[in-house]
C-alpha positions as CSV (number, residue, x, y, z in Angstrom):
1,M,19.7,-0.8,13.4
2,E,20.8,-4.3,12.4
3,S,20.0,-7.1,14.8
4,Q,22.9,-8.4,17.0
5,D,21.5,-12.0,17.0
6,P,24.2,-14.1,15.2
7,I,21.6,-16.7,14.2
8,E,19.4,-14.1,12.5
9,Q,22.4,-12.5,10.8
10,S,23.6,-15.9,9.5
11,L,20.1,-16.8,8.3
12,N,19.9,-13.6,6.3
13,R,23.2,-14.3,4.6
14,L,22.1,-17.8,3.8
15,N,18.8,-16.6,2.4
16,L,16.9,-18.7,5.0
17,S,15.4,-16.0,7.2
18,D,11.8,-16.6,6.1
19,N,11.5,-19.9,7.9
20,Q,10.5,-19.2,11.5
21,K,10.6,-22.9,12.5
22,L,14.2,-23.1,11.2
23,K,15.1,-20.1,13.2
24,E,13.7,-21.5,16.4
25,R,15.5,-24.9,15.9
26,A,18.8,-23.1,15.1
27,Q,18.6,-21.1,18.3
28,Y,18.0,-24.3,20.2
29,F,21.1,-25.9,18.7
30,Y,23.0,-22.7,19.4
31,S,22.2,-22.9,23.1
32,Q,23.1,-26.6,23.0
33,C,26.6,-25.7,21.6
34,S,27.4,-24.1,24.9
35,K,28.1,-27.7,26.1
36,V,30.7,-28.2,23.4
37,P,34.3,-27.4,24.4
38,P,35.6,-24.0,23.0
39,R,38.6,-25.7,21.3
40,V,36.2,-27.3,18.8
41,F,35.2,-23.9,17.4
42,S,38.8,-22.5,17.7
43,K,39.6,-22.7,14.0
44,G,36.3,-21.0,12.8
45,M,35.5,-17.5,14.2
46,N,31.8,-17.7,13.2
47,A,31.4,-21.5,13.1
48,R,29.0,-21.8,16.1
49,P,25.9,-20.1,14.6
50,I,26.5,-21.5,11.1
51,I,26.8,-25.1,12.4
52,S,23.7,-24.6,14.5
53,I,21.8,-23.6,11.4
54,H,23.3,-26.7,9.6
55,L,22.1,-29.0,12.3
56,A,18.7,-27.4,12.3
57,C,18.4,-27.9,8.5
58,E,19.4,-31.6,8.9
59,S,16.8,-32.2,11.7
60,L,14.0,-30.5,9.7
61,G,15.0,-32.1,6.4
62,I,15.7,-28.8,4.6
63,S,17.9,-29.2,1.5
64,D,18.4,-25.5,0.7
65,F,21.4,-25.2,3.0
66,D,24.5,-24.2,0.9
67,Q,27.6,-25.6,2.5
68,T,30.0,-23.6,0.3
69,I,28.5,-20.3,1.5
70,A,28.4,-21.7,5.0
71,T,32.2,-22.4,5.1
72,R,32.9,-18.8,4.0
73,L,30.6,-17.4,6.6
74,A,32.2,-19.6,9.2
75,M,35.6,-18.2,8.2
76,C,37.4,-21.5,7.8
77,T,38.3,-24.0,5.1
78,P,36.0,-26.9,3.9
79,P,38.0,-29.6,5.7
80,T,38.1,-27.6,8.9
81,Y,34.3,-27.0,8.7
82,A,33.7,-30.7,8.2
83,N,35.9,-31.6,11.2
84,T,34.2,-29.0,13.4
85,L,30.8,-30.3,12.4
86,N,31.8,-33.8,13.2
87,G,33.2,-32.7,16.6
88,V,30.0,-30.9,17.5
89,R,28.0,-34.0,16.5
90,K,30.1,-36.2,18.7
91,C,29.8,-33.8,21.7
92,L,26.1,-33.5,21.3
93,N,25.6,-37.2,20.3
94,I,23.9,-36.3,17.0
95,Q,24.0,-38.6,14.0
96,P,22.9,-37.5,10.5
97,K,20.0,-39.5,9.1
98,V,21.6,-40.8,5.9
99,T,20.6,-44.0,4.1
100,I,21.7,-45.5,0.8
101,K,18.4,-44.6,-0.7
102,T,18.7,-40.9,0.3
103,I,22.2,-40.8,-1.2
104,G,21.1,-42.4,-4.4
105,V,18.1,-40.0,-4.8
106,A,20.3,-36.9,-3.9
107,L,23.0,-37.8,-6.5
108,G,20.5,-39.0,-9.1
109,C,21.8,-42.6,-9.1
110,T,18.7,-44.6,-8.1
111,S,19.5,-47.5,-10.5
112,M,22.6,-48.2,-8.3
113,I,20.7,-48.5,-5.0
114,P,20.0,-52.3,-5.2
115,Y,23.7,-53.0,-6.0
116,V,24.9,-50.8,-3.1
117,E,22.5,-52.2,-0.6
118,K,23.5,-55.9,-1.3
119,F,27.2,-54.9,-1.3
120,F,26.9,-53.1,2.1
121,E,24.9,-56.0,3.6
122,E,27.6,-58.5,2.5
123,F,30.4,-56.2,3.7
124,Q,28.8,-55.8,7.1
125,A,28.5,-59.6,7.6
126,R,32.1,-60.2,6.6
127,Y,33.6,-57.3,8.5
128,L,31.9,-58.2,11.8
129,E,32.9,-61.9,11.4
130,S,36.5,-60.8,11.1
131,L,36.5,-59.0,14.4
132,S,36.6,-60.3,17.9
133,A,33.4,-60.5,20.1
134,A,34.6,-57.5,22.2
135,K,35.1,-55.2,19.1
136,R,31.8,-56.2,17.3
137,I,29.6,-54.0,19.5
138,A,31.7,-50.8,18.9
139,A,32.1,-51.7,15.2
140,G,28.3,-52.2,14.8
141,E,27.7,-48.6,16.1
142,D,30.5,-47.3,13.9
143,L,28.9,-48.9,10.8
144,E,25.8,-46.8,11.3
145,L,27.8,-43.6,10.4
146,A,27.2,-42.0,7.0
147,S,30.8,-42.3,5.9
148,W,30.5,-46.1,5.6
149,K,27.4,-45.9,3.4
150,A,29.0,-43.1,1.3
151,S,32.1,-45.1,0.7
152,A,30.1,-48.2,-0.3
153,F,28.3,-46.0,-2.8
154,Y,31.6,-44.6,-4.1
155,I,33.1,-48.1,-4.6
156,C,30.1,-49.4,-6.4
157,S,29.9,-46.4,-8.6
158,K,33.5,-46.7,-9.5
159,A,33.1,-50.5,-10.3
160,L,30.0,-49.9,-12.4
161,G,31.6,-47.1,-14.4
162,A,29.5,-44.2,-13.0
163,K,31.4,-41.0,-12.2
164,L,30.6,-39.5,-8.8
165,D,32.3,-36.4,-7.3
166,K,34.0,-37.3,-4.0
167,E,33.6,-33.8,-2.6
168,S,29.8,-33.7,-3.2
169,L,29.4,-37.1,-1.7
170,S,31.4,-36.1,1.4
171,K,29.4,-32.9,1.7
172,L,26.2,-34.8,1.5
173,C,27.2,-37.3,4.2
174,S,29.0,-34.7,6.3
175,C,32.4,-36.4,6.3
176,T,35.8,-35.7,4.8
177,S,37.4,-37.3,1.7
178,L,40.0,-38.8,4.0
179,D,37.3,-40.7,5.8
180,L,36.0,-42.0,2.5
181,T,39.4,-43.3,1.4
182,R,40.1,-44.9,4.8
183,V,36.8,-46.8,4.8
184,A,37.1,-47.6,1.1
185,K,40.4,-49.4,1.8
186,I,38.7,-51.5,4.5
187,M,35.9,-52.5,2.1
188,D,38.4,-53.3,-0.6
189,E,40.2,-55.7,1.7
190,H,37.1,-57.6,2.6
191,C,35.1,-57.5,-0.6
192,K,37.5,-57.8,-3.6
193,D,35.4,-60.6,-5.2
194,L,32.2,-58.5,-5.0
195,I,34.0,-55.6,-6.7
196,V,35.1,-57.9,-9.5
197,Q,31.5,-59.1,-9.9
198,L,30.4,-55.5,-10.3
199,K,33.1,-54.8,-12.9
200,K,32.1,-57.8,-14.9
201,E,28.4,-56.7,-14.8
202,N,29.6,-53.3,-16.1
203,T,31.5,-54.8,-19.0
204,L,28.6,-57.1,-19.9
205,S,26.1,-54.2,-19.9
206,A,28.4,-51.9,-21.8
207,R,29.4,-54.5,-24.5
208,P,27.3,-54.0,-27.6
209,S,25.5,-57.0,-29.1
210,R,27.5,-58.3,-32.0
211,K,25.8,-59.9,-35.0
212,K,27.3,-62.9,-36.6
213,K,28.8,-62.1,-40.0
214,T,27.1,-63.9,-42.9
215,N,29.6,-66.1,-44.7
216,D,29.8,-66.6,-48.4
217,D,27.9,-69.3,-50.2
218,G,31.0,-71.5,-50.5
219,Q,31.8,-71.2,-46.8
220,E,28.2,-72.1,-45.8
221,E,28.4,-75.2,-48.0
222,E,31.6,-76.3,-46.3
223,D,30.1,-75.8,-42.8
224,E,27.1,-77.9,-43.8
225,A,29.4,-80.6,-45.1
226,K,31.4,-80.6,-41.8
227,K,28.2,-80.9,-39.8
228,K,27.1,-83.9,-41.8
229,R,30.5,-85.6,-41.3
230,H,30.3,-85.0,-37.6
231,L,26.8,-86.5,-37.4
232,K,28.0,-89.6,-39.3
233,R,30.9,-90.1,-36.9
234,Q,28.6,-89.9,-33.9
235,R,26.2,-92.5,-35.5
236,T,29.1,-94.9,-36.2
237,K,30.4,-94.5,-32.6
238,S,26.9,-95.2,-31.1
239,D,26.5,-98.3,-33.3
240,L,29.8,-99.7,-32.2
241,S,29.0,-99.0,-28.5
242,T,25.6,-100.8,-28.9
243,K,27.3,-103.9,-30.4
244,E,29.9,-104.0,-27.6
245,D,27.2,-103.8,-25.0
246,K,25.4,-106.7,-26.6
247,E,28.5,-108.8,-26.6
248,E,29.3,-108.0,-23.0
249,N,27.9,-110.1,-20.1
250,P,24.7,-108.7,-18.5
251,T,26.3,-108.5,-15.1
252,E,29.1,-106.2,-16.3
253,S,26.7,-103.9,-18.1
254,Q,24.5,-103.6,-14.9
255,A,27.6,-102.9,-12.8
256,R,28.6,-100.1,-15.2
257,K,25.2,-98.5,-15.0
258,K,25.2,-98.6,-11.2
259,S,28.6,-97.0,-11.1
260,K,27.4,-94.2,-13.4
261,V,24.3,-93.6,-11.3
262,D,26.4,-93.5,-8.1
263,E,28.8,-91.0,-9.5
264,Q,26.1,-88.5,-10.6
265,P,24.8,-87.2,-7.2
266,T,28.3,-86.6,-5.9
267,D,29.1,-84.2,-8.8
268,N,25.9,-82.4,-8.3
269,G,26.6,-81.9,-4.6
270,K,30.0,-80.4,-5.4
271,T,28.6,-78.0,-7.9
272,K,25.9,-76.9,-5.4
273,E,28.4,-76.4,-2.7
274,S,30.7,-74.3,-4.9
275,R,27.8,-72.2,-6.1
276,S,26.6,-71.5,-2.5
277,E,30.1,-70.5,-1.4
278,K,30.1,-67.7,-4.0
279,A,28.2,-64.7,-2.8
280,S,26.5,-62.7,-5.5
281,I,25.4,-59.1,-5.2
282,I,24.0,-58.8,-8.7
283,P,20.2,-58.3,-8.4
284,E,17.9,-60.4,-10.5
285,K,16.7,-58.8,-13.7
286,R,13.1,-57.8,-13.3
287,K,10.5,-58.8,-15.9
288,A,9.1,-56.0,-18.0
289,P,5.8,-54.7,-16.6
290,V,2.6,-55.9,-18.3
291,S,0.0,-53.3,-19.0
292,G,-3.2,-53.9,-17.1
293,I,-5.2,-51.3,-19.1
294,V,-5.9,-53.8,-22.0
295,S,-7.3,-56.3,-19.7
296,M,-9.6,-53.7,-18.2
297,I,-11.2,-52.8,-21.5
298,P,-14.1,-55.2,-22.3
299,G,-14.8,-56.5,-25.8
300,Q,-18.5,-55.7,-25.5
301,H,-19.9,-52.8,-27.5
302,Y,-20.9,-49.9,-25.3
303,K,-24.5,-49.8,-26.7
304,D,-25.1,-53.3,-25.4
305,T,-24.2,-52.5,-21.8
306,K,-26.7,-52.0,-19.0
307,R,-25.2,-48.5,-18.2
308,Y,-26.0,-47.3,-21.7
309,R,-29.5,-48.7,-21.6
310,D,-30.1,-46.9,-18.3
311,Y,-28.8,-43.7,-19.8
312,V,-31.2,-43.9,-22.8
313,E,-34.1,-44.4,-20.4
314,W,-33.0,-41.5,-18.3
315,R,-32.6,-39.3,-21.4
316,E,-36.1,-40.1,-22.7
317,A,-37.7,-39.5,-19.4
318,K,-36.0,-36.0,-19.2
319,I,-37.1,-35.2,-22.8
320,K,-40.7,-36.1,-22.0
321,A,-40.6,-34.0,-18.8
322,I,-39.3,-31.0,-20.7
323,R,-41.9,-31.3,-23.5
324,S,-44.7,-31.6,-21.0
325,V,-43.7,-28.3,-19.5
């Protein structure tokens, strides 16, 4: 006869019945679900055992859980399943352990991780500054949810020209597509300039390097003639300026030099301030790694080394010992 245990039946259908530790953890979450109000499971007839297995897989770090089969077994639609799962998490105070690195590794977009991390850090700082002191504590806890990190990944991927499936991202982070769009709008309001930076970075990296077209011989000669004329004009201007300086009084020339020196630091200060005001999330380009194998190989011949000489002595001693026998 078949077992009446709903956890065991669901594990068999999900092809996860071999893992005894998963079964024990799923049964623990199934007993914990008795604290959840029945209205949470009202839209899924078999949602309680399936969600218990889902939570057990998350806690044990098992990635073999198929959410598409789980929604069918729970007898509900994917949005209903996601809402039920979030409702159970809230009732049991369980949060999924999702980081930007885990999202990047799971989706195969590891090159985007530094961009997303800087973008999310800058967004957190701006978003919390815009809120009042009373709302910051609740907002800080809300930012720990996976939906915020998922939407940051989605925005950066869109700006950098990478195609990510919204449904797969929402399944990975256990949130709905509506949550992603809602959070994405908030991020777009606070970080428009950062999104523009990412789009510029995408266009620069995607733009092919263009080689300058070689001009004809006649055009090259004309360009050289133009350069020579320009140099002559600059020389004549410099000669005239030196003559005027000699004719001027020394006091006036000293006053001009002082005014030029005084003007220089103010301009530099302005440029520094303007640069510091602009936040950049583009990571610095790393230098190409240098191979250390070449430096480990000595230039000395192996027959001149002490190790080889010791080997020759050992070999001769062994040969003598064998011959003596």
